CHARMM-style PDB file with segment names, atoms N, HN, CA, C and O in Angstrom:
ATOM      1  N   UNK     1     117.605 108.182  88.013  1.00  0.00      PROA
ATOM      2  CA  UNK     1     117.110 108.021  89.355  1.00  0.00      PROA
ATOM      3  C   UNK     1     117.765 109.012  90.120  1.00  0.00      PROA
ATOM      4  O   UNK     1     118.904 109.328  89.774  1.00  0.00      PROA
ATOM      5  N   UNK     2     117.114 109.698  91.346  1.00  0.00      PROA
ATOM      6  HN  UNK     2     116.189 109.442  91.627  1.00  0.00      PROA
ATOM      7  CA  UNK     2     117.559 109.684  92.397  1.00  0.00      PROA
ATOM      8  C   UNK     2     118.373 108.872  93.396  1.00  0.00      PROA
ATOM      9  O   UNK     2     118.040 107.726  93.696  1.00  0.00      PROA
ATOM     10  N   UNK     3     119.269 109.379  93.825  1.00  0.00      PROA
ATOM     11  HN  UNK     3     119.539 110.310  93.582  1.00  0.00      PROA
ATOM     12  CA  UNK     3     120.255 108.711  94.326  1.00  0.00      PROA
ATOM     13  C   UNK     3     119.927 109.302  95.505  1.00  0.00      PROA
ATOM     14  O   UNK     3     119.270 110.338  95.406  1.00  0.00      PROA
ATOM     15  N   UNK     4     120.357 108.718  97.175  1.00  0.00      PROA
ATOM     16  HN  UNK     4     120.890 107.876  97.256  1.00  0.00      PROA
ATOM     17  CA  UNK     4     119.772 108.959  98.573  1.00  0.00      PROA
ATOM     18  C   UNK     4     120.459 108.016  99.310  1.00  0.00      PROA
ATOM     19  O   UNK     4     120.599 106.809  99.114  1.00  0.00      PROA
ATOM     20  N   UNK     5     120.908 108.811 100.273  1.00  0.00      PROA
ATOM     21  HN  UNK     5     120.794 109.791 100.432  1.00  0.00      PROA
ATOM     22  CA  UNK     5     121.811 107.870 101.762  1.00  0.00      PROA
ATOM     23  C   UNK     5     119.970 107.210 102.920  1.00  0.00      PROA
ATOM     24  O   UNK     5     119.000 107.664 103.527  1.00  0.00      PROA
ATOM     25  N   UNK     6     120.737 105.713 102.445  1.00  0.00      PROA
ATOM     26  HN  UNK     6     121.525 105.345 101.952  1.00  0.00      PROA
ATOM     27  CA  UNK     6     119.137 105.454 103.340  1.00  0.00      PROA
ATOM     28  C   UNK     6     119.592 105.431 104.549  1.00  0.00      PROA
ATOM     29  O   UNK     6     120.630 106.087 104.643  1.00  0.00      PROA
ATOM     30  N   UNK     7     119.221 104.908 105.598  1.00  0.00      PROA
ATOM     31  HN  UNK     7     118.378 104.376 105.522  1.00  0.00      PROA
ATOM     32  CA  UNK     7     119.055 104.912 107.049  1.00  0.00      PROA
ATOM     33  C   UNK     7     117.656 103.785 107.687  1.00  0.00      PROA
ATOM     34  O   UNK     7     116.558 104.249 107.382  1.00  0.00      PROA
ATOM     35  N   UNK     8     117.621 103.167 108.054  1.00  0.00      PROA
ATOM     36  HN  UNK     8     118.513 102.790 108.302  1.00  0.00      PROA
ATOM     37  CA  UNK     8     117.111 101.993 108.516  1.00  0.00      PROA
ATOM     38  C   UNK     8     117.531 101.781 110.364  1.00  0.00      PROA
ATOM     39  O   UNK     8     118.660 101.486 110.756  1.00  0.00      PROA
ATOM     40  N   UNK     9     116.087 102.062 111.457  1.00  0.00      PROA
ATOM     41  HN  UNK     9     115.170 102.302 111.138  1.00  0.00      PROA
ATOM     42  CA  UNK     9     116.154 101.697 112.025  1.00  0.00      PROA
ATOM     43  C   UNK     9     115.448 101.367 113.217  1.00  0.00      PROA
ATOM     44  O   UNK     9     114.918 102.170 113.985  1.00  0.00      PROA
ATOM     45  N   UNK    10     115.486  99.916 113.331  1.00  0.00      PROA
ATOM     46  HN  UNK    10     115.916  99.264 112.707  1.00  0.00      PROA
ATOM     47  CA  UNK    10     114.863  98.983 113.636  1.00  0.00      PROA
ATOM     48  C   UNK    10     114.502  99.261 114.991  1.00  0.00      PROA
ATOM     49  O   UNK    10     115.385  99.829 115.634  1.00  0.00      PROA
ATOM     50  N   UNK    11     113.288  98.973 115.678  1.00  0.00      PROA
ATOM     51  HN  UNK    11     112.571  98.512 115.155  1.00  0.00      PROA
ATOM     52  CA  UNK    11     112.591  99.159 117.164  1.00  0.00      PROA
ATOM     53  C   UNK    11     113.193  98.113 118.028  1.00  0.00      PROA
ATOM     54  O   UNK    11     113.877  97.317 117.385  1.00  0.00      PROA
ATOM     55  N   UNK    12     113.141  97.928 119.094  1.00  0.00      PROA
ATOM     56  HN  UNK    12     112.585  98.574 119.616  1.00  0.00      PROA
ATOM     57  CA  UNK    12     113.984  96.600 120.036  1.00  0.00      PROA
ATOM     58  C   UNK    12     112.925  96.643 120.672  1.00  0.00      PROA
ATOM     59  O   UNK    12     112.604  97.777 121.028  1.00  0.00      PROA
ATOM     60  N   UNK    13     111.739  95.202 121.168  1.00  0.00      PROA
ATOM     61  HN  UNK    13     112.000  94.281 120.879  1.00  0.00      PROA
ATOM     62  CA  UNK    13     110.818  95.026 121.021  1.00  0.00      PROA
ATOM     63  C   UNK    13     111.540  94.342 122.640  1.00  0.00      PROA
ATOM     64  O   UNK    13     110.855  94.541 123.643  1.00  0.00      PROA
ATOM     65  N   UNK    14     112.679  93.690 122.786  1.00  0.00      PROA
ATOM     66  HN  UNK    14     113.235  93.528 121.971  1.00  0.00      PROA
ATOM     67  CA  UNK    14     112.947  93.289 123.770  1.00  0.00      PROA
ATOM     68  C   UNK    14     112.266  94.376 125.078  1.00  0.00      PROA
ATOM     69  O   UNK    14     111.581  95.384 124.907  1.00  0.00      PROA
ATOM     70  N   UNK    15     112.629  93.894 126.106  1.00  0.00      PROA
ATOM     71  HN  UNK    15     113.185  93.075 126.245  1.00  0.00      PROA
ATOM     72  CA  UNK    15     111.847  95.375 127.874  1.00  0.00      PROA
ATOM     73  C   UNK    15     113.759  94.896 127.858  1.00  0.00      PROA
ATOM     74  O   UNK    15     114.636  94.223 127.316  1.00  0.00      PROA
ATOM     75  N   UNK    16     113.376  96.020 129.075  1.00  0.00      PROA
ATOM     76  HN  UNK    16     112.664  96.566 129.515  1.00  0.00      PROA
ATOM     77  CA  UNK    16     114.771  96.287 129.499  1.00  0.00      PROA
ATOM     78  C   UNK    16     116.060  96.971 128.294  1.00  0.00      PROA
ATOM     79  O   UNK    16     117.197  97.253 128.671  1.00  0.00      PROA
ATOM     80  N   UNK    17     115.746  97.083 127.341  1.00  0.00      PROA
ATOM     81  HN  UNK    17     114.822  96.854 127.034  1.00  0.00      PROA
ATOM     82  CA  UNK    17     116.701  96.712 126.245  1.00  0.00      PROA
ATOM     83  C   UNK    17     116.332  97.737 125.217  1.00  0.00      PROA
ATOM     84  O   UNK    17     115.748  97.320 124.217  1.00  0.00      PROA
ATOM     85  N   UNK    18     116.682  99.490 125.353  1.00  0.00      PROA
ATOM     86  HN  UNK    18     117.157  99.828 126.165  1.00  0.00      PROA
ATOM     87  CA  UNK    18     116.445 100.284 125.172  1.00  0.00      PROA
ATOM     88  C   UNK    18     116.879 100.671 123.159  1.00  0.00      PROA
ATOM     89  O   UNK    18     116.176 101.404 122.463  1.00  0.00      PROA
ATOM     90  N   UNK    19     117.855 100.116 122.778  1.00  0.00      PROA
ATOM     91  HN  UNK    19     118.426  99.520 123.343  1.00  0.00      PROA
ATOM     92  CA  UNK    19     119.437  99.893 121.621  1.00  0.00      PROA
ATOM     93  C   UNK    19     118.009  99.227 120.521  1.00  0.00      PROA
ATOM     94  O   UNK    19     117.300  98.221 120.532  1.00  0.00      PROA
ATOM     95  N   UNK    20     118.152 100.549 119.600  1.00  0.00      PROA
ATOM     96  HN  UNK    20     118.728 101.367 119.591  1.00  0.00      PROA
ATOM     97  CA  UNK    20     117.567  99.324 118.130  1.00  0.00      PROA
ATOM     98  C   UNK    20     119.082  99.278 116.936  1.00  0.00      PROA
ATOM     99  O   UNK    20     120.175  99.835 116.840  1.00  0.00      PROA
ATOM    100  N   UNK    21     118.242  98.202 116.171  1.00  0.00      PROA
ATOM    101  HN  UNK    21     117.354  97.749 116.249  1.00  0.00      PROA
ATOM    102  CA  UNK    21     118.940  98.248 114.823  1.00  0.00      PROA
ATOM    103  C   UNK    21     119.376  99.239 114.130  1.00  0.00      PROA
ATOM    104  O   UNK    21     118.345  99.756 113.701  1.00  0.00      PROA
ATOM    105  N   UNK    22     121.021 100.351 113.415  1.00  0.00      PROA
ATOM    106  HN  UNK    22     121.859  99.931 113.763  1.00  0.00      PROA
ATOM    107  CA  UNK    22     120.604 101.009 112.454  1.00  0.00      PROA
ATOM    108  C   UNK    22     121.667 100.650 111.514  1.00  0.00      PROA
ATOM    109  O   UNK    22     122.815 100.567 111.949  1.00  0.00      PROA
ATOM    110  N   UNK    23     121.358 100.367 109.944  1.00  0.00      PROA
ATOM    111  HN  UNK    23     120.425 100.434 109.591  1.00  0.00      PROA
ATOM    112  CA  UNK    23     121.415 100.087 108.923  1.00  0.00      PROA
ATOM    113  C   UNK    23     121.919 101.142 107.792  1.00  0.00      PROA
ATOM    114  O   UNK    23     121.191 101.969 107.243  1.00  0.00      PROA
ATOM    115  N   UNK    24     123.296 100.955 107.553  1.00  0.00      PROA
ATOM    116  HN  UNK    24     123.887 100.283 107.999  1.00  0.00      PROA
ATOM    117  CA  UNK    24     122.684 102.967 106.315  1.00  0.00      PROA
ATOM    118  C   UNK    24     123.081 102.104 105.027  1.00  0.00      PROA
ATOM    119  O   UNK    24     123.316 100.907 105.192  1.00  0.00      PROA
ATOM    120  N   UNK    25     123.145 102.541 104.039  1.00  0.00      PROA
ATOM    121  HN  UNK    25     122.955 103.513 103.905  1.00  0.00      PROA
ATOM    122  CA  UNK    25     123.389 102.457 102.682  1.00  0.00      PROA
ATOM    123  C   UNK    25     123.050 103.556 101.397  1.00  0.00      PROA
ATOM    124  O   UNK    25     122.092 104.329 101.430  1.00  0.00      PROA
ATOM    125  N   UNK    26     123.658 103.501 100.693  1.00  0.00      PROA
ATOM    126  HN  UNK    26     124.436 102.873 100.667  1.00  0.00      PROA
ATOM    127  CA  UNK    26     123.068 104.045  99.655  1.00  0.00      PROA
ATOM    128  C   UNK    26     121.992 103.331  98.649  1.00  0.00      PROA
ATOM    129  O   UNK    26     121.839 102.120  98.487  1.00  0.00      PROA
ATOM    130  N   UNK    27     121.346 104.312  98.070  1.00  0.00      PROA
ATOM    131  HN  UNK    27     121.470 105.295  98.202  1.00  0.00      PROA
ATOM    132  CA  UNK    27     120.313 103.512  97.102  1.00  0.00      PROA
ATOM    133  C   UNK    27     119.692 104.530  96.183  1.00  0.00      PROA
ATOM    134  O   UNK    27     119.644 105.733  96.440  1.00  0.00      PROA
ATOM    135  N   UNK    28     119.271 104.025  95.214  1.00  0.00      PROA
ATOM    136  HN  UNK    28     119.310 103.048  95.005  1.00  0.00      PROA
ATOM    137  CA  UNK    28     118.372 104.777  93.616  1.00  0.00      PROA
ATOM    138  C   UNK    28     117.489 104.523  93.823  1.00  0.00      PROA
ATOM    139  O   UNK    28     117.271 103.325  94.003  1.00  0.00      PROA
ATOM    140  N   UNK    29     116.569 105.342  93.919  1.00  0.00      PROA
ATOM    141  HN  UNK    29     116.746 106.315  93.773  1.00  0.00      PROA
ATOM    142  CA  UNK    29     115.268 105.140  93.719  1.00  0.00      PROA
ATOM    143  C   UNK    29     114.256 105.831  93.517  1.00  0.00      PROA
ATOM    144  O   UNK    29     113.753 106.265  94.553  1.00  0.00      PROA
ATOM    145  N   UNK    30     113.484 106.258  92.075  1.00  0.00      PROA
ATOM    146  HN  UNK    30     113.893 105.906  91.233  1.00  0.00      PROA
ATOM    147  CA  UNK    30     112.341 106.944  92.215  1.00  0.00      PROA
ATOM    148  C   UNK    30     111.117 107.431  92.881  1.00  0.00      PROA
ATOM    149  O   UNK    30     110.469 108.376  92.430  1.00  0.00      PROA
ATOM    150  N   UNK    31     110.778 106.746  94.025  1.00  0.00      PROA
ATOM    151  HN  UNK    31     111.305 105.979  94.392  1.00  0.00      PROA
ATOM    152  CA  UNK    31     109.960 106.390  94.575  1.00  0.00      PROA
ATOM    153  C   UNK    31     110.255 105.284  96.169  1.00  0.00      PROA
ATOM    154  O   UNK    31     110.123 104.062  96.234  1.00  0.00      PROA
ATOM    155  N   UNK    32     110.688 106.274  97.318  1.00  0.00      PROA
ATOM    156  HN  UNK    32     110.796 107.267  97.264  1.00  0.00      PROA
ATOM    157  CA  UNK    32     111.023 105.503  98.309  1.00  0.00      PROA
ATOM    158  C   UNK    32     109.703 104.597  99.133  1.00  0.00      PROA
ATOM    159  O   UNK    32     109.854 103.579  99.808  1.00  0.00      PROA
ATOM    160  N   UNK    33     108.502 105.264  98.860  1.00  0.00      PROA
ATOM    161  HN  UNK    33     108.379 106.091  98.312  1.00  0.00      PROA
ATOM    162  CA  UNK    33     107.319 104.013  99.234  1.00  0.00      PROA
ATOM    163  C   UNK    33     108.075 102.410  98.983  1.00  0.00      PROA
ATOM    164  O   UNK    33     108.472 101.437  99.625  1.00  0.00      PROA
ATOM    165  N   UNK    34     107.919 103.053  97.202  1.00  0.00      PROA
ATOM    166  HN  UNK    34     107.596 103.843  96.681  1.00  0.00      PROA
ATOM    167  CA  UNK    34     107.997 101.532  96.884  1.00  0.00      PROA
ATOM    168  C   UNK    34     109.753 100.771  97.278  1.00  0.00      PROA
ATOM    169  O   UNK    34     110.282  99.668  97.416  1.00  0.00      PROA
ATOM    170  N   UNK    35     110.007 101.855  97.307  1.00  0.00      PROA
ATOM    171  HN  UNK    35     109.577 102.751  97.194  1.00  0.00      PROA
ATOM    172  CA  UNK    35     111.353 100.909  97.996  1.00  0.00      PROA
ATOM    173  C   UNK    35     111.203 100.352  99.189  1.00  0.00      PROA
ATOM    174  O   UNK    35     111.088  99.130  99.282  1.00  0.00      PROA
ATOM    175  N   UNK    36     111.192 100.801  99.790  1.00  0.00      PROA
ATOM    176  HN  UNK    36     111.285 101.794  99.715  1.00  0.00      PROA
ATOM    177  CA  UNK    36     110.433 100.242 101.547  1.00  0.00      PROA
ATOM    178  C   UNK    36     109.658  99.527 100.988  1.00  0.00      PROA
ATOM    179  O   UNK    36     110.266  98.549 100.552  1.00  0.00      PROA
ATOM    180  N   UNK    37     108.166  99.482 100.668  1.00  0.00      PROA
ATOM    181  HN  UNK    37     107.672 100.276 101.022  1.00  0.00      PROA
ATOM    182  CA  UNK    37     107.191  98.105 100.284  1.00  0.00      PROA
ATOM    183  C   UNK    37     107.992  96.813  99.694  1.00  0.00      PROA
ATOM    184  O   UNK    37     107.620  95.728 100.141  1.00  0.00      PROA
ATOM    185  N   UNK    38     109.165  96.807  98.636  1.00  0.00      PROA
ATOM    186  HN  UNK    38     109.467  97.689  98.273  1.00  0.00      PROA
ATOM    187  CA  UNK    38     110.308  96.025  98.106  1.00  0.00      PROA
ATOM    188  C   UNK    38     111.238  95.050  99.482  1.00  0.00      PROA
ATOM    189  O   UNK    38     111.669  93.912  99.293  1.00  0.00      PROA
ATOM    190  N   UNK    39     111.377  95.784 100.746  1.00  0.00      PROA
ATOM    191  HN  UNK    39     111.028  96.708 100.899  1.00  0.00      PROA
ATOM    192  CA  UNK    39     111.723  95.002 101.360  1.00  0.00      PROA
ATOM    193  C   UNK    39     111.302  94.903 102.594  1.00  0.00      PROA
ATOM    194  O   UNK    39     112.080  94.958 103.546  1.00  0.00      PROA
ATOM    195  N   UNK    40     110.640  94.821 102.657  1.00  0.00      PROA
ATOM    196  HN  UNK    40     110.008  94.776 101.884  1.00  0.00      PROA
ATOM    197  CA  UNK    40     109.118  94.371 103.783  1.00  0.00      PROA
ATOM    198  C   UNK    40     108.349  93.567 103.272  1.00  0.00      PROA
ATOM    199  O   UNK    40     107.257  93.758 102.736  1.00  0.00      PROA
ATOM    200  N   UNK    41     109.089  92.385 103.484  1.00  0.00      PROA
ATOM    201  HN  UNK    41     109.976  92.231 103.919  1.00  0.00      PROA
ATOM    202  CA  UNK    41     107.816  90.503 103.393  1.00  0.00      PROA
ATOM    203  C   UNK    41     107.043  90.190 104.646  1.00  0.00      PROA
ATOM    204  O   UNK    41     107.417  89.500 105.594  1.00  0.00      PROA
ATOM    205  N   UNK    42     105.701  90.926 104.457  1.00  0.00      PROA
ATOM    206  HN  UNK    42     105.396  91.486 103.687  1.00  0.00      PROA
ATOM    207  CA  UNK    42     105.473  90.726 105.834  1.00  0.00      PROA
ATOM    208  C   UNK    42     103.889  90.653 104.988  1.00  0.00      PROA
ATOM    209  O   UNK    42     103.679  91.060 103.846  1.00  0.00      PROA
ATOM    210  N   UNK    43     102.717  89.902 106.089  1.00  0.00      PROA
ATOM    211  HN  UNK    43     102.888  89.571 107.017  1.00  0.00      PROA
ATOM    212  CA  UNK    43     101.442  89.672 105.597  1.00  0.00      PROA
ATOM    213  C   UNK    43     100.737  91.370 105.894  1.00  0.00      PROA
ATOM    214  O   UNK    43     100.556  91.870 104.784  1.00  0.00      PROA
ATOM    215  N   UNK    44     100.373  92.202 106.842  1.00  0.00      PROA
ATOM    216  HN  UNK    44     100.520  91.796 107.744  1.00  0.00      PROA
ATOM    217  CA  UNK    44     100.469  93.284 106.954  1.00  0.00      PROA
ATOM    218  C   UNK    44     101.337  94.191 106.976  1.00  0.00      PROA
ATOM    219  O   UNK    44     102.116  94.159 107.929  1.00  0.00      PROA
ATOM    220  N   UNK    45     101.455  95.005 106.218  1.00  0.00      PROA
ATOM    221  HN  UNK    45     100.822  95.031 105.444  1.00  0.00      PROA
ATOM    222  CA  UNK    45     102.323  96.241 106.025  1.00  0.00      PROA
ATOM    223  C   UNK    45     101.494  97.276 106.055  1.00  0.00      PROA
ATOM    224  O   UNK    45     100.550  97.535 105.309  1.00  0.00      PROA
ATOM    225  N   UNK    46     102.040  98.025 107.251  1.00  0.00      PROA
ATOM    226  HN  UNK    46     102.807  97.815 107.857  1.00  0.00      PROA
ATOM    227  CA  UNK    46     101.600  99.983 107.288  1.00  0.00      PROA
ATOM    228  C   UNK    46     102.712 100.757 107.335  1.00  0.00      PROA
ATOM    229  O   UNK    46     103.779 100.672 107.943  1.00  0.00      PROA
ATOM    230  N   UNK    47     102.057 101.838 106.259  1.00  0.00      PROA
ATOM    231  HN  UNK    47     101.191 101.907 105.765  1.00  0.00      PROA
ATOM    232  CA  UNK    47     103.318 102.919 105.255  1.00  0.00      PROA
ATOM    233  C   UNK    47     102.636 103.938 106.276  1.00  0.00      PROA
ATOM    234  O   UNK    47     101.514 103.927 106.784  1.00  0.00      PROA
ATOM    235  N   UNK    48     103.813 104.908 106.408  1.00  0.00      PROA
ATOM    236  HN  UNK    48     104.723 104.916 105.996  1.00  0.00      PROA
ATOM    237  CA  UNK    48     103.977 106.824 106.779  1.00  0.00      PROA
ATOM    238  C   UNK    48     104.423 107.480 105.878  1.00  0.00      PROA
ATOM    239  O   UNK    48     105.485 106.877 105.718  1.00  0.00      PROA
ATOM    240  N   UNK    49     104.430 108.192 105.221  1.00  0.00      PROA
ATOM    241  HN  UNK    49     103.568 108.682 105.351  1.00  0.00      PROA
ATOM    242  CA  UNK    49     104.748 109.005 104.075  1.00  0.00      PROA
ATOM    243  C   UNK    49     105.217 110.262 105.288  1.00  0.00      PROA
ATOM    244  O   UNK    49     104.405 110.594 106.151  1.00  0.00      PROA
ATOM    245  N   UNK    50     106.611 110.887 105.218  1.00  0.00      PROA
ATOM    246  HN  UNK    50     107.271 110.617 104.516  1.00  0.00      PROA
ATOM    247  CA  UNK    50     106.962 112.311 105.369  1.00  0.00      PROA
ATOM    248  C   UNK    50     107.687 112.866 104.480  1.00  0.00      PROA
ATOM    249  O   UNK    50     108.878 112.609 104.303  1.00  0.00      PROA
ATOM    250  N   UNK    51     107.088 113.597 103.910  1.00  0.00      PROA
ATOM    251  HN  UNK    51     106.121 113.806 104.054  1.00  0.00      PROA
ATOM    252  CA  UNK    51     108.389 114.382 102.926  1.00  0.00      PROA
ATOM    253  C   UNK    51     108.956 115.692 103.072  1.00  0.00      PROA
ATOM    254  O   UNK    51     108.285 116.713 102.921  1.00  0.00      PROA
ATOM    255  N   UNK    52     110.041 115.688 103.330  1.00  0.00      PROA
ATOM    256  HN  UNK    52     110.586 114.858 103.453  1.00  0.00      PROA
ATOM    257  CA  UNK    52     110.847 117.040 103.675  1.00  0.00      PROA
ATOM    258  C   UNK    52     110.962 118.120 102.295  1.00  0.00      PROA
ATOM    259  O   UNK    52     110.898 117.830 101.100  1.00  0.00      PROA
ATOM    260  N   UNK    53     111.218 119.895 103.162  1.00  0.00      PROA
ATOM    261  HN  UNK    53     111.270 120.131 104.132  1.00  0.00      PROA
ATOM    262  CA  UNK    53     111.296 120.359 101.975  1.00  0.00      PROA
ATOM    263  C   UNK    53     112.543 120.822 101.930  1.00  0.00      PROA
ATOM    264  O   UNK    53     112.662 122.044 102.008  1.00  0.00      PROA
ATOM    265  N   UNK    54     113.728 120.024 101.800  1.00  0.00      PROA
ATOM    266  HN  UNK    54     113.631 119.030 101.737  1.00  0.00      PROA
ATOM    267  CA  UNK    54     114.697 119.881 101.179  1.00  0.00      PROA
ATOM    268  C   UNK    54     115.088 118.349  99.890  1.00  0.00      PROA
ATOM    269  O   UNK    54     115.865 117.954  99.021  1.00  0.00      PROA
ATOM    270  N   UNK    55     114.181 118.112 100.459  1.00  0.00      PROA
ATOM    271  HN  UNK    55     113.550 118.433 101.165  1.00  0.00      PROA
ATOM    272  CA  UNK    55     113.474 116.593  99.160  1.00  0.00      PROA
ATOM    273  C   UNK    55     113.888 115.680  99.879  1.00  0.00      PROA
ATOM    274  O   UNK    55     113.638 114.593  99.357  1.00  0.00      PROA
ATOM    275  N   UNK    56     114.480 115.580 100.969  1.00  0.00      PROA
ATOM    276  HN  UNK    56     114.684 116.462 101.393  1.00  0.00      PROA
ATOM    277  CA  UNK    56     114.094 114.452 102.401  1.00  0.00      PROA
ATOM    278  C   UNK    56     113.191 113.349 102.667  1.00  0.00      PROA
ATOM    279  O   UNK    56     112.246 113.864 103.265  1.00  0.00      PROA
ATOM    280  N   UNK    57     113.001 112.245 102.556  1.00  0.00      PROA
ATOM    281  HN  UNK    57     113.768 111.826 102.070  1.00  0.00      PROA
ATOM    282  CA  UNK    57     111.887 111.484 102.805  1.00  0.00      PROA
ATOM    283  C   UNK    57     112.117 110.396 103.886  1.00  0.00      PROA
ATOM    284  O   UNK    57     113.109 109.683 104.040  1.00  0.00      PROA
ATOM    285  N   UNK    58     110.698 110.450 104.760  1.00  0.00      PROA
ATOM    286  HN  UNK    58     109.893 111.029 104.634  1.00  0.00      PROA
ATOM    287  CA  UNK    58     111.259 109.465 105.903  1.00  0.00      PROA
ATOM    288  C   UNK    58     109.859 108.906 105.692  1.00  0.00      PROA
ATOM    289  O   UNK    58     108.953 109.504 105.111  1.00  0.00      PROA
ATOM    290  N   UNK    59     109.775 107.572 106.284  1.00  0.00      PROA
ATOM    291  HN  UNK    59     110.510 107.086 106.756  1.00  0.00      PROA
ATOM    292  CA  UNK    59     108.753 106.174 105.702  1.00  0.00      PROA
ATOM    293  C   UNK    59     108.365 105.759 107.681  1.00  0.00      PROA
ATOM    294  O   UNK    59     109.289 105.991 108.461  1.00  0.00      PROA
ATOM    295  N   UNK    60     107.705 105.477 107.970  1.00  0.00      PROA
ATOM    296  HN  UNK    60     106.954 105.288 107.337  1.00  0.00      PROA
ATOM    297  CA  UNK    60     108.235 104.648 109.778  1.00  0.00      PROA
ATOM    298  C   UNK    60     106.193 103.648 108.511  1.00  0.00      PROA
ATOM    299  O   UNK    60     105.050 103.632 108.053  1.00  0.00      PROA
ATOM    300  N   UNK    61     107.458 103.163 108.787  1.00  0.00      PROA
ATOM    301  HN  UNK    61     108.386 103.176 109.160  1.00  0.00      PROA
ATOM    302  CA  UNK    61     106.431 101.259 108.603  1.00  0.00      PROA
ATOM    303  C   UNK    61     106.075 100.174 109.647  1.00  0.00      PROA
ATOM    304  O   UNK    61     106.910  99.660 110.391  1.00  0.00      PROA
ATOM    305  N   UNK    62     104.371  99.788 109.628  1.00  0.00      PROA
ATOM    306  HN  UNK    62     103.693 100.206 109.024  1.00  0.00      PROA
ATOM    307  CA  UNK    62     104.764  98.570 110.711  1.00  0.00      PROA
ATOM    308  C   UNK    62     104.378  97.987 110.231  1.00  0.00      PROA
ATOM    309  O   UNK    62     103.350  98.108 109.565  1.00  0.00      PROA
ATOM    310  N   UNK    63     105.673  96.263 110.499  1.00  0.00      PROA
ATOM    311  HN  UNK    63     106.508  96.165 111.040  1.00  0.00      PROA
ATOM    312  CA  UNK    63     104.971  94.743 109.195  1.00  0.00      PROA
ATOM    313  C   UNK    63     105.088  94.140 110.614  1.00  0.00      PROA
ATOM    314  O   UNK    63     106.035  93.989 111.386  1.00  0.00      PROA
ATOM    315  N   UNK    64     104.322  93.973 110.644  1.00  0.00      PROA
ATOM    316  HN  UNK    64     103.553  94.096 110.017  1.00  0.00      PROA
ATOM    317  CA  UNK    64     103.183  93.490 111.521  1.00  0.00      PROA
ATOM    318  C   UNK    64     104.057  92.540 113.089  1.00  0.00      PROA
ATOM    319  O   UNK    64     104.523  91.498 113.550  1.00  0.00      PROA
ATOM    320  N   UNK    65     103.677  94.226 113.303  1.00  0.00      PROA
ATOM    321  HN  UNK    65     103.298  95.072 112.929  1.00  0.00      PROA
ATOM    322  CA  UNK    65     103.806  94.702 114.802  1.00  0.00      PROA
ATOM    323  C   UNK    65     105.506  94.868 114.843  1.00  0.00      PROA
ATOM    324  O   UNK    65     105.936  95.237 115.936  1.00  0.00      PROA
ATOM    325  N   UNK    66     106.210  94.707 114.095  1.00  0.00      PROA
ATOM    326  HN  UNK    66     105.860  94.407 113.208  1.00  0.00      PROA
ATOM    327  CA  UNK    66     107.208  95.236 114.071  1.00  0.00      PROA
ATOM    328  C   UNK    66     107.852  96.953 113.509  1.00  0.00      PROA
ATOM    329  O   UNK    66     107.945  97.094 112.289  1.00  0.00      PROA
ATOM    330  N   UNK    67     108.142  97.812 114.150  1.00  0.00      PROA
ATOM    331  HN  UNK    67     108.067  97.698 115.140  1.00  0.00      PROA
ATOM    332  CA  UNK    67     107.974  98.456 113.503  1.00  0.00      PROA
ATOM    333  C   UNK    67     109.426  99.718 113.125  1.00  0.00      PROA
ATOM    334  O   UNK    67     110.351  99.954 113.902  1.00  0.00      PROA
ATOM    335  N   UNK    68     109.244 100.297 111.854  1.00  0.00      PROA
ATOM    336  HN  UNK    68     108.492 100.105 111.223  1.00  0.00      PROA
ATOM    337  CA  UNK    68     110.726  99.984 111.335  1.00  0.00      PROA
ATOM    338  C   UNK    68     110.438 101.739 111.032  1.00  0.00      PROA
ATOM    339  O   UNK    68     109.286 102.109 110.802  1.00  0.00      PROA
ATOM    340  N   UNK    69     111.738 102.872 111.064  1.00  0.00      PROA
ATOM    341  HN  UNK    69     112.673 102.572 111.251  1.00  0.00      PROA
ATOM    342  CA  UNK    69     112.032 103.445 110.398  1.00  0.00      PROA
ATOM    343  C   UNK    69     113.163 103.644 109.022  1.00  0.00      PROA
ATOM    344  O   UNK    69     114.378 103.457 109.085  1.00  0.00      PROA
ATOM    345  N   UNK    70     112.410 104.054 107.846  1.00  0.00      PROA
ATOM    346  HN  UNK    70     111.423 104.206 107.795  1.00  0.00      PROA
ATOM    347  CA  UNK    70     113.326 104.768 107.314  1.00  0.00      PROA
ATOM    348  C   UNK    70     114.081 106.560 106.521  1.00  0.00      PROA
ATOM    349  O   UNK    70     113.201 107.402 106.340  1.00  0.00      PROA
ATOM    350  N   UNK    71     114.607 106.720 106.380  1.00  0.00      PROA
ATOM    351  HN  UNK    71     115.322 106.036 106.526  1.00  0.00      PROA
ATOM    352  CA  UNK    71     115.216 108.335 106.457  1.00  0.00      PROA
ATOM    353  C   UNK    71     115.924 107.907 105.643  1.00  0.00      PROA
ATOM    354  O   UNK    71     116.780 107.080 105.957  1.00  0.00      PROA
ATOM    355  N   UNK    72     115.707 108.553 103.734  1.00  0.00      PROA
ATOM    356  HN  UNK    72     115.012 109.225 103.479  1.00  0.00      PROA
ATOM    357  CA  UNK    72     116.013 108.601 102.945  1.00  0.00      PROA
ATOM    358  C   UNK    72     116.442 110.545 102.186  1.00  0.00      PROA
ATOM    359  O   UNK    72     115.536 111.227 101.709  1.00  0.00      PROA
ATOM    360  N   UNK    73     117.974 111.075 102.260  1.00  0.00      PROA
ATOM    361  HN  UNK    73     118.710 110.521 102.648  1.00  0.00      PROA
ATOM    362  CA  UNK    73     118.167 111.587 102.145  1.00  0.00      PROA
ATOM    363  C   UNK    73     119.655 112.253 101.312  1.00  0.00      PROA
ATOM    364  O   UNK    73     120.855 112.081 101.528  1.00  0.00      PROA
ATOM    365  N   UNK    74     118.745 113.231 100.082  1.00  0.00      PROA
ATOM    366  HN  UNK    74     117.770 113.370  99.906  1.00  0.00      PROA
ATOM    367  CA  UNK    74     119.212 113.004  98.934  1.00  0.00      PROA
ATOM    368  C   UNK    74     120.863 113.179  99.164  1.00  0.00      PROA
ATOM    369  O   UNK    74     121.420 113.658 100.152  1.00  0.00      PROA
ATOM    370  N   UNK    75     121.507 112.610  97.873  1.00  0.00      PROA
ATOM    371  HN  UNK    75     121.054 112.222  97.070  1.00  0.00      PROA
ATOM    372  CA  UNK    75     122.618 112.547  97.673  1.00  0.00      PROA
ATOM    373  C   UNK    75     122.753 114.154  96.687  1.00  0.00      PROA
ATOM    374  OT1 UNK    75     123.841 114.515  96.240  1.00  0.00      PROA
TER     375      UNK     75
END
């Protein structure tokens, strides 16, 4: 399995608050898209995957109207 540093950014939907929640962790996975699907529990989940030349993967997720970004950087 590949090892990644995962950065999860959750956009804040509150007006007048530009901050977002950011979480860091290390994960092992062969498929970052499946890793994100397992984390998100919602009725409607849409993912967009952007693969980088350096092996990194960015997954943009829209889960029931809440936008999140998952950045997987190889370790």
